[in-house]
C-alpha angles and dihedrals in degrees: 000000000000126000088250092055092047090048090052091054091049091050091050089050091052092048090053092051093048091049089053095054096110093046092049091048091051093051093046093047091068098064106354140054095284089237101104094094093052093043093050091046089055091047092049091048092050093048092048094050092048092048093048094048099041112109099179132079129291095283092051091048092054092043090052089051092050092049092048091055094043093063095051123110108224149104130313090288092074099071091039094054091042090055092048093050092043089054089051094055092048090065098033124111117251092226133070100264132074130176132198093274089051092050090049090053092048095051093041092055091043090055092047091052093050094041090056090055101037107037089192120137134200106290096035091098099240138117086280089074087072100029099051096055091042091051091047091050091052092048093048096049113115101180132090103233114106091198092055090047092056092043091056092046092049092050092049092047092050092050090048093051091048091049090054087076088074096054135087114237113253101174138054130000093325089064090079091061093062115180092004086079092066109108096033120089120232111264092219092052090049094050091049089049091050090051091054091048087058093047088056090060102093 
């Protein structure tokens, strides 16, 4: 996959997140600050602008995206997404080509970076409910088709976000609502899932 093709997938991911702003706001308004939709729209906008303006290789493009998110003022999602993107660039190739093994390395390092910061596991009702299964799907893939890789990741992320409805919140403001949070998906898991749906759009 070329840098241009990877950039296109990232731009589709950002478009999906921005289009979901109202949905994310509605979910977050139930047990959070109702700012997740706006925060994620800012993050998506920053990533998209950085990707469009980056004139280096794949690593530089991802580094630019991480830096663009880092300087944003926003909710708790900002440092989490910055860590994830920063992890991506650490394992990314400097050139303009990346294969399946390269993508697996990028997403594995991204997960490690976020996991070190978050500490949340599947069942804690956070963005990790979507990211962990997506990351596991990417790591387990044995084929050589980037499109198929992203399809599998998107499916796993969507199933993870849907499953978050069944969990009790253990982090953030929603934690104080306890079992009342059962039945509502986690906003962070949904936004991560939406991002992966966009990545799957070639």
